[in-house]
C-alpha positions as a printed NumPy array, in Angstrom:
array([[-36.791, -24.236,  73.543],
       [-34.487, -22.304,  71.169],
       [-30.828, -23.217,  71.248],
       [-29.055, -20.266,  72.901],
       [-25.892, -21.146,  70.999],
       [-27.728, -20.455,  67.728],
       [-29.793, -17.423,  68.734],
       [-28.026, -15.169,  66.236],
       [-26.499, -15.741,  62.818],
       [-23.05 , -15.094,  64.268],
       [-23.579, -17.872,  66.825],
       [-25.144, -20.317,  64.364],
       [-22.233, -19.979,  61.954],
       [-19.704, -20.329,  64.777],
       [-21.498, -23.445,  66.006],
       [-21.562, -25.023,  62.547],
       [-17.903, -24.21 ,  61.902],
       [-16.766, -25.554,  65.278],
       [-18.689, -28.766,  64.621],
       [-17.163, -29.181,  61.113],
       [-20.437, -28.54 ,  59.301],
       [-18.815, -25.584,  57.495],
       [-15.372, -25.079,  56.016],
       [-13.433, -21.93 ,  56.908],
       [-14.207, -20.469,  53.472],
       [-17.933, -21.145,  53.896],
       [-17.88 , -19.674,  57.4  ],
       [-16.228, -16.453,  56.224],
       [-18.409, -16.142,  53.117],
       [-21.63 , -16.597,  55.081],
       [-20.539, -14.159,  57.798],
       [-19.865, -11.55 ,  55.105],
       [-23.119, -12.316,  53.283],
       [-24.968, -11.796,  56.554],
       [-23.4  ,  -8.363,  56.811],
       [-23.74 ,  -7.317,  53.168],
       [-26.897,  -8.988,  51.863],
       [-28.588, -11.752,  53.856],
       [-30.689, -12.73 ,  50.818],
       [-27.571, -14.441,  49.449],
       [-27.336, -16.79 ,  52.438],
       [-28.338, -20.458,  52.205],
       [-31.94 , -21.055,  53.277],
       [-31.077, -22.459,  56.71 ],
       [-29.412, -19.192,  57.734],
       [-31.518, -16.603,  55.986],
       [-34.141, -16.127,  58.694],
       [-31.692, -16.005,  61.633],
       [-31.153, -12.499,  62.983],
       [-27.624, -11.117,  62.911],
       [-26.432,  -9.024,  65.821],
       [-24.578,  -5.921,  64.544],
       [-20.905,  -5.851,  65.463],
       [-17.583,  -4.587,  64.143],
       [-16.353,  -8.018,  63.076],
       [-16.686,  -7.403,  59.334],
       [-13.182,  -6.014,  58.84 ],
       [-11.629,  -9.048,  60.539],
       [-13.614, -11.384,  58.298],
       [-12.71 ,  -9.322,  55.226],
       [ -9.008,  -9.379,  56.096],
       [ -9.   , -13.131,  56.529],
       [-11.144, -13.747,  53.446],
       [ -8.838, -11.617,  51.283],
       [ -5.888, -13.673,  52.544],
       [ -7.582, -17.047,  52.076],
       [ -9.241, -16.559,  48.695],
       [ -6.049, -16.86 ,  46.623],
       [ -5.123, -20.089,  48.409],
       [ -8.342, -21.787,  47.316],
       [ -9.663, -23.083,  44.041],
       [-12.936, -24.214,  42.547],
       [-16.289, -23.687,  44.251],
       [-14.875, -22.46 ,  47.586],
       [-12.805, -19.787,  45.878],
       [-15.806, -18.6  ,  43.859],
       [-17.969, -18.555,  46.982],
       [-15.459, -16.4  ,  48.855],
       [-14.931, -14.092,  45.881],
       [-18.676, -13.452,  45.834],
       [-18.34 , -11.847,  49.28 ],
       [-15.295,  -9.707,  48.42 ],
       [-16.848,  -7.069,  46.216],
       [-17.452,  -3.37 ,  45.752],
       [-21.218,  -2.688,  45.587],
       [-22.252,  -1.832,  42.025],
       [-25.862,  -0.81 ,  42.704],
       [-25.201,   2.594,  44.29 ],
       [-25.656,   5.046,  41.405],
       [-25.071,   8.322,  43.272],
       [-21.837,   9.735,  44.616],
       [-20.565,  12.749,  46.541],
       [-16.972,  13.981,  46.826],
       [-16.195,  15.062,  50.387],
       [-15.591,  18.805,  50.97 ],
       [-11.809,  18.355,  51.276],
       [-11.75 ,  16.062,  48.242],
       [-10.347,  12.986,  49.987],
       [-13.358,  10.666,  49.805],
       [-15.97 ,   9.559,  47.295],
       [-19.211,   8.547,  48.99 ],
       [-21.274,   6.067,  46.941],
       [-24.973,   5.775,  47.823],
       [-28.564,   5.616,  46.599],
       [-31.632,   7.634,  47.573],
       [-34.228,   4.988,  46.742],
       [-35.156,   1.537,  47.979],
       [-33.848,  -0.691,  50.741],
       [-30.34 ,   0.819,  50.669],
       [-31.423,   4.473,  50.552],
       [-29.58 ,   7.076,  52.612],
       [-30.751,  10.629,  53.305],
       [-28.829,  13.462,  51.643],
       [-28.147,  15.058,  55.03 ],
       [-26.693,  11.797,  56.334],
       [-24.404,  11.512,  53.3  ],
       [-23.209,  15.091,  53.738],
       [-22.538,  14.503,  57.44 ],
       [-20.648,  11.301,  56.646],
       [-18.497,  13.074,  54.041],
       [-17.614,  15.793,  56.554],
       [-16.895,  13.225,  59.278],
       [-14.498,  11.289,  57.028],
       [-12.694,  14.53 ,  56.191],
       [-12.466,  15.27 ,  59.931],
       [-10.985,  11.817,  60.586],
       [ -8.485,  12.32 ,  57.743],
       [ -7.431,  15.714,  59.104],
       [ -7.04 ,  14.319,  62.619],
       [ -5.005,  11.265,  61.659],
       [ -2.929,  12.641,  58.788],
       [ -2.556,  16.375,  59.392],
       [ -2.589,  16.475,  63.196],
       [ -1.255,  13.07 ,  64.309],
       [  1.005,  12.784,  61.224],
       [  0.13 ,   9.238,  60.165],
       [  0.931,   8.535,  56.528],
       [ -2.242,   8.699,  54.404],
       [ -3.481,   5.447,  52.887],
       [ -2.404,   4.764,  49.303],
       [ -4.923,   5.894,  46.704],
       [ -6.44 ,   3.316,  44.393],
       [ -7.303,   3.767,  40.727],
       [-10.926,   2.637,  40.929],
       [-13.427,   5.324,  39.936],
       [-11.016,   8.186,  40.577],
       [ -8.227,   8.762,  43.106],
       [-10.484,   9.345,  46.124],
       [-10.939,   6.832,  48.925],
       [-14.187,   4.958,  48.213],
       [-16.937,   4.685,  50.831],
       [-19.99 ,   2.539,  49.996],
       [-23.051,   3.359,  52.114],
       [-26.007,   0.978,  52.119],
       [-28.142,  -1.141,  54.452],
       [-25.334,  -3.037,  56.144],
       [-25.686,  -5.567,  58.942],
       [-22.806,  -3.957,  60.838],
       [-21.376,  -0.535,  61.665],
       [-18.903,  -0.735,  58.799],
       [-15.993,  -2.742,  57.466],
       [-12.815,  -2.108,  55.511],
       [-11.622,  -4.363,  52.693],
       [ -7.994,  -4.634,  51.491],
       [ -8.039,  -4.301,  47.734],
       [ -4.581,  -4.353,  46.17 ],
       [ -0.922,  -4.417,  47.105],
       [  0.603,  -0.92 ,  47.218],
       [  4.135,  -1.215,  48.653],
       [  6.346,   1.78 ,  49.349],
       [  9.857,   2.079,  50.765],
       [  8.431,   2.894,  54.2  ],
       [  5.55 ,   0.407,  54.051],
       [  6.597,  -2.587,  51.934],
       [  3.497,  -4.593,  52.921],
       [  0.883,  -1.863,  52.455],
       [ -2.354,  -2.178,  50.495],
       [ -5.171,  -0.044,  49.174],
       [ -8.646,  -0.551,  50.622],
       [-12.251,   0.612,  50.542],
       [-15.008,   0.931,  53.153],
       [-18.569,  -0.354,  53.503],
       [-20.758,   1.563,  55.991],
       [-24.348,   1.355,  57.221],
       [-26.916,   3.865,  55.975],
       [-28.83 ,   4.604,  59.196],
       [-27.267,   3.082,  62.365],
       [-30.634,   2.143,  63.815],
       [-29.62 ,  -1.373,  64.96 ],
       [-26.226,  -0.615,  66.468],
       [-25.306,  -0.028,  70.121],
       [-24.746,   3.675,  69.408],
       [-27.461,   4.83 ,  67.063],
       [-27.913,   7.48 ,  64.413],
       [-25.333,  10.109,  63.591],
       [-23.221,   9.342,  66.672],
       [-22.845,   5.731,  65.541],
       [-21.827,   6.987,  62.118],
       [-19.294,   9.451,  63.553],
       [-17.334,   6.858,  65.538],
       [-17.478,   4.487,  62.57 ],
       [-15.842,   7.006,  60.244],
       [-12.901,   7.292,  62.656],
       [-12.714,   3.537,  63.257],
       [-12.883,   2.524,  59.599],
       [-10.646,   5.269,  58.239],
       [ -7.997,   4.238,  60.752],
       [ -8.318,   0.722,  59.309],
       [ -7.561,   2.257,  55.907],
       [ -4.478,   3.914,  57.373],
       [ -3.433,   0.683,  59.107],
       [ -3.787,  -1.395,  55.932],
       [ -1.69 ,   1.224,  54.134],
       [  1.059,   0.624,  56.697],
       [  0.751,  -3.151,  56.628],
       [ -1.838,  -5.567,  55.371],
       [ -2.864,  -8.306,  57.78 ],
       [ -1.938, -10.936,  55.178],
       [  1.788, -10.168,  55.492],
       [  2.099, -10.917,  59.211],
       [  3.395, -14.143,  60.716],
       [  0.935, -14.11 ,  63.625],
       [ -2.73 , -13.13 ,  63.556],
       [ -2.505,  -9.385,  64.13 ],
       [ -6.185,  -8.448,  63.94 ],
       [ -6.269,  -7.784,  67.675],
       [ -3.849,  -4.9  ,  67.08 ],
       [ -5.913,  -3.544,  64.166],
       [ -9.139,  -3.581,  66.16 ],
       [ -7.863,  -2.422,  69.543],
       [ -6.116,   0.572,  67.946],
       [ -9.205,   1.417,  65.85 ],
       [-11.317,   1.472,  69.028],
       [ -8.765,   3.862,  70.542],
       [ -9.068,   6.06 ,  67.467],
       [-12.859,   6.298,  67.534],
       [-12.758,   7.458,  71.156],
       [ -9.857,   9.844,  70.543],
       [-11.732,  11.422,  67.635],
       [-15.154,  11.528,  69.328],
       [-14.392,  11.363,  73.033],
       [-17.917,  12.243,  74.129],
       [-19.656,   9.332,  72.341],
       [-18.072,   6.299,  74.095],
       [-19.412,   3.525,  71.878],
       [-16.544,   1.36 ,  73.139],
       [-18.182,   0.908,  76.558],
       [-20.253,  -1.915,  75.065],
       [-17.151,  -4.154,  74.909],
       [-15.954,  -3.689,  78.481],
       [-18.341,  -5.968,  80.429],
       [-17.04 ,  -8.904,  78.392],
       [-13.415,  -7.768,  78.337],
       [-13.053,  -6.855,  82.006],
       [-14.759, -10.062,  83.135],
       [-12.403, -12.235,  81.063],
       [ -8.963, -10.793,  81.684],
       [ -7.618, -14.318,  82.194],
       [ -7.935, -14.754,  78.42 ],
       [ -4.85 , -14.023,  76.364],
       [ -4.5  , -10.315,  75.701],
       [ -4.227, -11.066,  71.984],
       [ -7.348, -13.281,  71.808],
       [ -9.474, -12.631,  68.726],
       [-13.079, -13.764,  69.137],
       [-15.32 , -10.906,  68.008],
       [-15.393,  -9.16 ,  71.4  ],
       [-12.123,  -9.382,  73.326],
       [ -9.995,  -7.55 ,  70.758],
       [-12.286,  -4.494,  70.903],
       [-12.046,  -4.324,  74.686],
       [ -8.259,  -4.034,  74.379],
       [ -8.857,  -0.51 ,  73.093],
       [ -8.525,   0.669,  76.69 ],
       [ -4.91 ,  -0.576,  76.705],
       [ -4.09 ,   1.953,  73.971],
       [ -6.106,   4.609,  75.808],
       [ -3.805,   3.958,  78.771],
       [ -0.734,   4.335,  76.546],
       [ -2.066,   7.609,  75.166],
       [ -2.693,   8.955,  78.69 ],
       [  0.847,   8.054,  79.721],
       [  2.822,   8.957,  76.591],
       [  0.562,  11.062,  74.371],
       [ -1.071,  10.113,  71.051],
       [  2.242,   9.954,  69.153],
       [  2.814,   6.548,  70.748],
       [  0.207,   5.134,  68.378],
       [  2.057,   6.334,  65.296],
       [  5.246,   4.849,  66.69 ],
       [  3.571,   1.426,  67.014],
       [  2.335,   1.481,  63.416],
       [  5.604,   2.774,  61.999],
       [  7.354,  -0.139,  63.704],
       [  4.715,  -2.587,  62.514],
       [  5.507,  -1.748,  58.894],
       [  8.661,  -3.85 ,  59.199],
       [  8.487,  -5.714,  62.53 ],
       [  6.303,  -8.489,  63.928],
       [  3.201,  -7.483,  65.838],
       [  4.569,  -8.028,  69.363],
       [  7.985,  -6.606,  68.448],
       [  6.34 ,  -3.469,  67.036],
       [  4.516,  -2.7  ,  70.279],
       [  7.541,  -3.602,  72.393],
       [  9.886,  -1.373,  70.377],
       [  7.512,   1.581,  70.709],
       [  7.527,   1.055,  74.473],
       [ 11.313,   0.704,  74.617],
       [ 11.625,   4.069,  72.906],
       [  9.789,   5.388,  75.983],
       [ 12.036,   3.532,  78.431],
       [  9.456,   0.817,  79.013],
       [  8.434,  -2.48 ,  77.367],
       [  5.316,  -4.299,  76.241],
       [  5.583,  -6.566,  79.319],
       [  5.762,  -3.634,  81.739],
       [  2.863,  -1.853,  80.057],
       [  0.73 ,  -4.983,  80.069],
       [  1.402,  -5.303,  83.806],
       [  0.361,  -1.674,  84.253],
       [ -2.761,  -2.304,  82.181],
       [ -3.841,  -5.079,  84.512],
       [ -3.315,  -2.768,  87.489],
       [ -5.315,   0.028,  85.835],
       [ -8.123,  -2.435,  85.149],
       [ -8.59 ,  -2.915,  88.887],
       [ -9.224,   0.804,  89.378],
       [-12.538,   1.052,  87.565],
       [-16.151,   1.631,  88.627],
       [-16.284,   2.709,  92.285],
       [-12.498,   2.24 ,  92.568],
       [-11.805,   4.629,  89.67 ],
       [ -9.231,   7.383,  90.088],
       [ -9.101,   9.452,  86.868],
       [ -6.011,  11.355,  87.99 ],
       [ -3.948,   8.157,  88.225],
       [ -5.747,   5.694,  85.973],
       [ -8.347,   5.702,  83.157],
       [ -9.851,   9.145,  82.679],
       [-13.268,   7.548,  82.048],
       [-12.762,   4.627,  84.412],
       [-15.794,   5.439,  86.554],
       [-17.91 ,   4.386,  83.558],
       [-16.211,   0.984,  83.35 ],
       [-17.527,  -2.17 ,  85.043],
       [-15.937,  -2.998,  88.375],
       [-13.86 ,  -6.113,  87.86 ],
       [-14.433,  -9.046,  90.175],
       [-11.508, -10.885,  91.68 ],
       [-11.044, -14.502,  90.626],
       [-10.478, -15.864,  94.124],
       [ -9.921, -14.916,  97.74 ],
       [ -7.278, -16.659,  99.84 ],
       [ -6.622, -16.417, 103.544],
       [ -3.091, -16.897, 104.817],
       [ -1.398, -17.188, 108.144],
       [  2.222, -17.916, 107.193],
       [  2.563, -19.313, 103.662],
       [  0.285, -19.169, 100.614],
       [  0.63 , -21.38 ,  97.534],
       [ -1.076, -19.933,  94.448],
       [ -1.939, -21.727,  91.222],
       [ -4.33 , -20.793,  88.42 ],
       [ -5.154, -21.45 ,  84.78 ],
       [ -4.507, -17.996,  83.366],
       [ -3.715, -17.949,  79.648],
       [ -0.535, -16.419,  78.234],
       [ -0.604, -12.601,  78.596],
       [ -3.754, -12.782,  80.706],
       [ -4.37 , -11.839,  84.343],
       [ -5.775, -13.537,  87.43 ],
       [ -6.898, -11.321,  90.332],
       [ -6.515, -12.728,  93.844],
       [ -7.486, -11.064,  97.111],
       [ -5.056, -12.081,  99.865],
       [ -6.411, -11.744, 103.397],
       [ -3.772, -12.207, 106.118],
       [ -5.118, -13.872, 109.243],
       [ -2.541, -12.47 , 111.604],
       [  0.114,  -9.796, 111.634],
       [  3.743, -10.727, 111.541],
       [  6.142, -12.201, 109.051],
       [  4.386, -13.664, 105.997],
       [  5.752, -15.205, 102.823],
       [  4.115, -15.984,  99.478],
       [  5.516, -18.918,  97.472]])
């Protein structure tokens, strides 16, 4: 019988890392090889199927941070996964001139001309929405192959991923960096397929470019990738509200709310996108720019908290609200008071049911910034107390 813990490449690499058969550098390099070109993987991993995800950016961010701290063979191995593809001979400048799309029309990595044109237009749309309408600062331009933002389209084992490329500090964003994007050429293996999968990816990945321009992950004291990913999920749904690719993350997220809100495990951080959707419903989309402006100079939790305090609230109060909103999903949904698309979300199950007559003692193992849902059923009317 096949080992369920090793059914996919993602799982096999996690298993080997957790059991000290791989170093962190090897783990990251092999994850990225699985996304970019599985032929580069060691023999024992090459035939294992990889499940498409959005984890590539998180791996890229960590790899870019780790590579300069290494030396010798591990550094060279990790460098081999941090590259711009050099086998895409064709390019197209997007209609508005912001992006340079690199691609090929032959072989394994081929992309159709219509797909490339649609991608170029979609990136321009995402730029217009974020920069011209929502007034985020544009990402810093690099000097590689012209001033445009570079998008490399080929047969990728993921939706897409964004790679920090070089420090580009400004007075407003002292920890900002340039970046470039890898993106799949067909979206036939992803949860949302075809052009729709490509559309939400352009919004998701371009927002990563914007985020990295505000602050690179490597400059933060705590692991901030949960903020990068949750906000990027918000952006893809804000830009293409009718597609709803993010629904794939909610069965896992809403069934594990006792995990820490800031957990980063390849699934949980994407489910937190609905927290930012809640903030947008309550305060409007400008709240997102406020968070990222604060994050340029503050810690990750302080940045979110300060944005909330500017609205007369706090991160703690909003997280409490989020856990309340999460209860009103599925058949309990009320779009006028809670998530506008909540009827499409899984109905959360309570963690326990307790009956009380006079006094109830409650204990649980909820992680920091997590939630535990308890149904309390009084056995008689009268004066009750909970301790």
